[in-house]
C-alpha positions, 0 to 999 in steps of 0.5 A: 210239231214234235211229239209230247214226251212219253211220261212213265212211272215206276214202283218201289216194293220191299221184300216180305218177311212173313207169310202175311207180308208175302200175300201183301206184296203180291197183292200190291204187285197185282194191283199195280202191274196193270199200270204198265210201270217202265220198271219196279224195284225191290229194296235191300235191307240195311246191312244186306239183311234181306238179301236173299229175300230181295233176290226171291221177290225179284224172281217171283215178280219176274216170273208172275208179273212179267214186269222189268225189276231193278234190284237195289244193292248196298255196300254195308257189311260186305266186301267188294267181291261179295257186293259185285257177286250179288249184282252178278246173281241179279244179272244171271236173273235177267236183271238189267237195272241196279239201284246203287246205294251206299246203304243204312247201317244195321240198327244200333250200329251208330253210323256208317262204317265201311267194310275193310275190304268193301266200298266206302261210298255209293260212288265207289260201288257205282264205278265198280258196277260200271266196270263190271258192265252195268249200263243202267245204274240208278243212284239216290238224290236229295232235294233236301239236304241229307242228315249226314251231309254238311250242305246242300252243295255237298249233296250235289257234289256227291251226286256228281261223283256218282255220275262221273263213276257211271250212274245213268239215272237218279231217284230222289228221296221223297218231298212235299214241296215241288219247288224244293225239287225244281230248285235241286234240278236247277242245281244239278244242271248248274253243276253239269249233272245231265242224267235224268233225275226222277222225283220220288213220290210217297203217298201218305198212308199214315201221317204219324208214321210219316213224321217219324220217317221224314225225321230220319230222312231229313225230309221236311213236312210243311206246316200247311201239311201238318195242318191239313192232316191234323184237320182230317177227321176220319180215315176217309178224309185222310185218304182223300187228302193224301190223294189230292196232295200227291196228285197236285205234286205229280201234276205240277211236276209233269207240268214243269217237264218231269217225264218220270215218277217213281212211287214208294208204295210201302207195299200198300198200293191202293193210294198209289193206284188212285193217284196214278189213275187220276194222273191219267194212266189207264190200266191194261188187261193183266193176269198174274202167271200161276204156278210160280213159287213165292218169295 
């Protein structure tokens, strides 16, 4: 008889831009840390605009919550040397995992333009990180076609290039139809992609905001879901619906052999906490360390 697979979770946060946002971030970290994530990640703004705040947030999460932290890294508006130097600064802080992304261009820039002395793609960034000694490199994957991809096969081909360059795991864009992820996982296997592909889960905090976000990301919102949220009469109904949808999705994924779930928290922890508890993850006793500086 074999042991059941160890199911793990991780949480994504973004660096705060104000005092109020800082307080919201630490509330989110304090709320979710007792659920014992295998790691948490901190995003990196378009064009590297949050570089210093990202590093500060990583440091404070490490000091106050004592959680393993993965630093996001993009190659927008930076030379290759500058980008690798950011990665090395993460390493000096004790970070052992990088989430390597091409990155979105700054607002108003139109489309992605590679820096003349920078990396032209996430695959190039991954290759440089691997050459610099990084052994745990996560990359993005897209169960639905990326807005800039010519086809679903082009997305698979790009992911394969990142794997060949040294990626060790993939985190998917959020999705709302489990079959979309399962079909994508099958296509990855057919293409010889053997790294773990972890589904990204986005609890629906605000359906109107989600609709705008999904349009930019190329994520489909099913008709049944639009109708369900349209019929939610108040905030409590919305919350119960959001919890039920995400929990059912996670349950279905776990039943299909998924062993890790990555939650996009948007620094709003309560829905994620309820979903993870419903899945059977029990909180441990936990206390934030005192005396650490804020990000």
